[in-house]
C-alpha positions as CSV (number, residue, x, y, z in Angstrom):
1,X,-20.6,-6.2,-25.9
2,X,-20.0,-3.2,-28.1
3,X,-21.4,0.1,-26.8
4,X,-23.5,2.0,-29.4
5,X,-24.6,5.6,-29.4
6,X,-27.2,7.2,-31.6
7,X,-26.8,10.9,-32.5
8,X,-30.0,12.3,-34.0
9,X,-31.2,15.8,-35.0
10,X,-33.3,17.4,-37.6
11,X,-31.8,18.5,-40.9
12,X,-29.0,21.1,-40.4
13,X,-29.1,21.0,-36.6
14,X,-25.4,20.3,-36.3
15,X,-25.1,16.6,-35.7
16,X,-21.8,16.2,-37.6
17,X,-20.2,19.1,-35.7
18,X,-21.2,17.5,-32.4
19,X,-20.0,14.1,-33.5
20,X,-16.5,15.4,-34.4
21,X,-16.1,16.8,-30.8
22,X,-17.7,13.7,-29.2
23,X,-15.6,11.2,-31.1
24,X,-12.4,13.1,-30.4
25,X,-13.3,12.9,-26.7
26,X,-13.9,9.2,-26.9
27,X,-10.6,8.6,-28.8
28,X,-8.7,10.7,-26.3
29,X,-10.3,8.5,-23.6
30,X,-8.8,5.4,-25.2
31,X,-11.9,4.1,-27.0
32,X,-11.7,2.3,-30.3
33,X,-14.5,4.1,-32.3
34,X,-16.3,3.4,-35.5
35,X,-18.8,5.9,-37.0
36,X,-21.7,4.5,-39.0
37,X,-23.3,6.9,-41.4
38,X,-26.9,5.7,-41.9
39,X,-28.5,7.7,-44.6
40,X,-31.5,7.0,-47.0
41,X,-29.9,9.3,-49.6
42,X,-27.9,8.0,-52.5
43,X,-24.9,10.2,-51.7
44,X,-23.7,10.8,-48.2
45,X,-21.5,13.9,-48.0
46,X,-21.4,13.8,-44.2
47,X,-18.9,11.0,-44.4
48,X,-16.5,13.4,-46.0
49,X,-17.2,16.0,-43.4
50,X,-15.8,13.5,-40.9
51,X,-12.7,12.7,-43.0
52,X,-10.2,14.3,-40.5
53,X,-11.2,12.0,-37.6
54,X,-8.8,9.1,-36.9
55,X,-11.3,6.4,-36.4
56,X,-13.3,3.7,-38.3
57,X,-15.9,5.0,-40.7
58,X,-18.6,2.8,-42.4
59,X,-21.7,3.8,-44.3
60,X,-25.2,2.5,-45.1
61,X,-26.6,4.7,-48.0
62,X,-29.6,4.4,-50.2
63,X,-32.3,1.7,-50.4
64,X,-35.4,1.0,-52.4
65,X,-37.6,1.0,-49.3
66,X,-37.6,1.1,-45.4
67,X,-37.3,-2.7,-45.1
68,X,-34.4,-2.9,-47.5
69,X,-32.6,-0.1,-45.7
70,X,-33.2,-1.8,-42.3
71,X,-31.7,-5.0,-43.6
72,X,-28.6,-3.1,-44.8
73,X,-28.3,-1.4,-41.4
74,X,-28.5,-4.7,-39.5
75,X,-26.0,-6.4,-41.9
76,X,-23.5,-3.5,-41.5
77,X,-23.8,-3.6,-37.7
78,X,-23.0,-7.3,-37.7
79,X,-19.9,-6.6,-39.8
80,X,-18.8,-3.8,-37.6
81,X,-19.2,-5.9,-34.4
82,X,-16.6,-8.4,-35.9
83,X,-14.0,-5.6,-36.4
84,X,-12.9,-5.2,-32.8
85,X,-14.4,-1.8,-32.1
86,X,-15.7,-1.2,-28.5
87,X,-17.8,1.9,-29.4
88,X,-20.0,2.6,-32.5
89,X,-21.5,6.0,-33.2
90,X,-24.6,6.0,-35.5
91,X,-25.4,9.2,-37.3
92,X,-28.6,8.8,-39.3
93,X,-30.2,11.1,-41.8
94,X,-31.8,14.3,-40.4
95,X,-35.1,12.7,-41.3
96,X,-35.1,9.7,-39.1
97,X,-37.6,7.6,-37.1
98,X,-35.7,6.1,-34.2
99,X,-37.9,3.0,-34.3
100,X,-35.5,1.7,-36.9
101,X,-32.6,1.9,-34.4
102,X,-34.5,0.1,-31.7
103,X,-36.1,-2.4,-34.1
104,X,-32.6,-3.5,-35.3
105,X,-30.9,-3.7,-31.9
106,X,-33.7,-5.6,-30.1
107,X,-33.5,-8.5,-32.5
108,X,-31.0,-11.4,-32.7
109,X,-28.1,-11.4,-33.2
110,X,-27.6,-7.7,-32.6
111,X,-29.2,-7.8,-29.1
112,X,-26.3,-10.1,-28.1
113,X,-23.6,-8.0,-29.8
114,X,-24.6,-4.4,-28.8
115,X,-25.5,-2.5,-25.7
116,X,-27.2,0.9,-26.2
117,X,-25.2,3.5,-24.4
118,X,-26.2,7.1,-25.1
119,X,-28.8,8.8,-27.3
120,X,-28.3,12.5,-28.1
121,X,-30.7,14.7,-30.0
122,X,-29.1,17.8,-31.5
123,X,-31.7,20.6,-31.5
124,X,-31.3,23.9,-33.4
125,X,-32.0,26.9,-31.0
126,X,-33.9,28.6,-33.8
127,X,-36.2,25.7,-34.7
128,X,-39.7,26.9,-35.6
129,X,-42.6,26.4,-38.1
130,X,-41.9,22.7,-38.7
131,X,-44.5,20.8,-40.8
132,X,-46.6,18.1,-39.3
133,X,-44.4,15.3,-40.6
134,X,-41.3,17.1,-39.4
135,X,-42.8,17.6,-36.0
136,X,-43.3,13.9,-35.8
137,X,-39.7,13.2,-36.7
138,X,-38.6,15.6,-34.0
139,X,-40.8,13.8,-31.5
140,X,-39.3,10.5,-32.5
141,X,-35.7,11.8,-32.2
142,X,-36.1,13.9,-29.0
143,X,-38.5,11.7,-26.9
144,X,-35.8,9.0,-26.4
145,X,-32.7,11.1,-26.0
146,X,-30.7,11.1,-22.8
147,X,-29.8,14.7,-23.4
148,X,-31.1,17.4,-25.7
149,X,-28.0,19.1,-27.1
150,X,-29.0,22.7,-28.1
151,X,-27.0,24.2,-31.0
152,X,-26.6,27.6,-32.6
153,X,-27.6,29.8,-29.7
154,X,-26.2,33.3,-29.4
155,X,-25.3,35.5,-26.4
156,X,-25.9,32.7,-23.8
157,X,-29.7,32.9,-24.3
158,X,-31.7,30.3,-22.5
159,X,-33.9,28.1,-24.7
160,X,-37.6,28.5,-24.3
161,X,-38.7,24.8,-24.2
162,X,-42.4,25.5,-24.9
163,X,-42.1,24.8,-28.6
164,X,-40.6,21.3,-28.4
165,X,-42.7,20.4,-25.3
166,X,-45.9,21.3,-27.2
167,X,-44.8,19.2,-30.1
168,X,-44.3,16.2,-27.8
169,X,-47.7,16.8,-26.3
170,X,-49.2,16.9,-29.9
171,X,-48.1,13.3,-30.4
172,X,-49.3,12.2,-26.9
173,X,-45.7,11.9,-25.6
174,X,-45.5,12.3,-21.8
175,X,-42.0,13.6,-21.8
176,X,-41.6,17.2,-20.7
177,X,-38.1,18.8,-21.2
178,X,-36.7,21.0,-18.4
179,X,-33.4,22.8,-18.2
180,X,-31.8,19.8,-16.5
181,X,-32.5,17.8,-19.7
182,X,-30.5,20.1,-22.0
183,X,-26.9,21.1,-22.7
184,X,-25.6,23.7,-25.1
185,X,-23.0,23.1,-27.8
186,X,-21.1,26.2,-26.8
187,X,-20.6,24.9,-23.2
188,X,-20.1,21.1,-23.5
189,X,-18.6,19.0,-20.8
190,X,-18.3,15.4,-22.2
191,X,-17.3,14.1,-18.8
192,X,-20.9,14.9,-17.7
193,X,-22.4,13.5,-20.9
194,X,-20.6,10.2,-21.2
195,X,-23.3,8.2,-19.3
196,X,-26.5,10.0,-20.0
197,X,-28.2,6.9,-21.4
198,X,-31.5,7.1,-23.1
199,X,-35.3,7.2,-22.4
200,X,-38.3,5.1,-23.3
201,X,-41.1,7.5,-23.7
202,X,-43.8,6.4,-26.1
203,X,-45.8,8.5,-28.6
204,X,-48.3,8.3,-31.4
205,X,-46.9,6.5,-34.5
206,X,-47.7,7.8,-37.9
207,X,-46.5,6.4,-41.3
208,X,-44.0,8.9,-42.8
209,X,-43.6,8.5,-46.6
210,X,-40.0,9.8,-47.0
211,X,-40.2,9.6,-50.8
212,X,-43.3,11.8,-51.0
213,X,-42.7,14.2,-48.1
214,X,-39.0,14.7,-48.3
215,X,-36.7,15.0,-51.2
216,X,-33.1,15.7,-52.2
217,X,-31.8,17.1,-55.4
218,X,-28.2,16.3,-56.3
219,X,-25.9,18.4,-58.6
220,X,-22.8,16.3,-59.4
221,X,-19.7,17.9,-61.0
222,X,-21.5,21.3,-60.8
223,X,-19.4,24.4,-61.6
224,X,-21.5,26.7,-59.5
225,X,-19.4,29.1,-57.5
226,X,-19.7,30.0,-53.8
227,X,-20.8,33.6,-54.6
228,X,-23.5,32.3,-57.1
229,X,-24.9,29.8,-54.5
230,X,-25.0,32.5,-51.8
231,X,-26.6,35.0,-54.2
232,X,-29.5,32.6,-55.1
233,X,-29.9,31.1,-51.6
234,X,-32.8,33.4,-50.7
235,X,-34.7,32.4,-53.8
236,X,-34.1,28.7,-53.2
237,X,-35.4,28.9,-49.6
238,X,-38.3,31.2,-50.3
239,X,-39.6,30.2,-53.7
240,X,-38.9,26.4,-54.2
241,X,-40.9,24.6,-51.6
242,X,-39.8,24.0,-48.0
243,X,-36.0,23.9,-48.6
244,X,-34.4,23.0,-45.3
245,X,-30.7,22.6,-46.0
246,X,-28.2,23.0,-48.8
247,X,-24.9,21.1,-48.4
248,X,-21.9,19.8,-50.3
249,X,-18.5,20.8,-51.7
250,X,-17.3,23.4,-54.1
251,X,-13.8,23.5,-55.7
252,X,-12.7,27.1,-56.2
253,X,-9.4,29.0,-56.2
254,X,-7.4,25.8,-56.0
255,X,-9.2,24.8,-52.7
256,X,-12.1,22.6,-51.6
257,X,-14.8,24.3,-49.6
258,X,-17.4,22.6,-47.5
259,X,-20.9,24.2,-47.9
260,X,-23.6,24.1,-45.2
261,X,-26.6,26.5,-45.7
262,X,-29.8,26.7,-43.8
263,X,-32.3,29.6,-43.9
264,X,-30.4,31.5,-41.1
265,X,-26.9,30.0,-41.4
266,X,-24.2,30.4,-44.1
267,X,-21.2,28.1,-43.3
268,X,-18.4,28.0,-45.9
269,X,-15.2,26.2,-44.7
270,X,-12.0,25.5,-46.5
271,X,-11.1,21.8,-46.2
272,X,-8.4,19.5,-47.6
273,X,-10.5,17.1,-49.7
274,X,-14.0,17.1,-51.2
275,X,-16.2,15.9,-54.1
276,X,-18.0,18.2,-56.5
277,X,-21.6,17.9,-55.3
278,X,-24.3,20.2,-54.1
279,X,-27.4,18.7,-52.4
280,X,-30.7,20.5,-51.8
281,X,-32.9,18.9,-49.1
282,X,-36.4,19.7,-48.1
283,X,-40.1,19.0,-48.4
284,X,-42.3,19.3,-51.5
285,X,-39.5,20.7,-53.5
286,X,-40.2,22.5,-56.8
287,X,-37.5,20.8,-58.8
288,X,-38.2,22.5,-62.1
289,X,-37.8,26.0,-60.5
290,X,-34.7,24.9,-58.5
291,X,-33.1,23.7,-61.8
292,X,-34.0,26.9,-63.5
293,X,-32.5,29.1,-60.7
294,X,-29.3,26.9,-60.4
295,X,-28.7,27.0,-64.2
296,X,-29.5,30.7,-64.8
């Protein structure tokens, strides 16, 4: 059977960065790996973020509704199982209910093709002030993980687990994280993580309307510069609804630059290839104001 891992984490938590390190470890260990990018969005720039990895890459992107997306996910997994890989890494959207993952893999024929290996949840050290719907998503992602992988800490600070544990309690989940359940991205030892498995904690289920609660605005072939984007970032995050992440690529000075912005993080990295696109992701976005600020 093909071993399959799920890497979850809320928007901007650092899933792709973790996956690049994890997949390199697996490849160096002799595994034949395929990454499956599973995203509700119409454009998946994370696939391009992984371009330098020497492994298989497949994508499920966009759908008219949850059921349609789930069918596409199942179909793609069946196809991948026929390709000879022995390990599949699933990276879903940062807004993901893990029920989709289990619903797919517990049904035939996938239950005879795949064995769930590890589930990791990437958790931003600075997480705070999440909306009710976002707290639910975090509960879904973290309650089943074998390890909580904490990203973006500074000065070796120890995570105060009260915030996430209180969220789990809010949704009647009995899981309580302790220090033995977490690892930090600045001190990873994949030899210790390779067999962490996953958990089966239950919690209250609520319907999340991804179309109404969460949104993405795409700017294709935009000529916005890096300095312009950084100069308007504060307005976008503070005035335009609950902007959670801005990501994409900008071509400037004869080079491609990967852009990843959160409220507290500015990541601009020169890369080999890209595609002119900027994506603004969040909740209850004021699209009219965003367009005005972008085009000023």
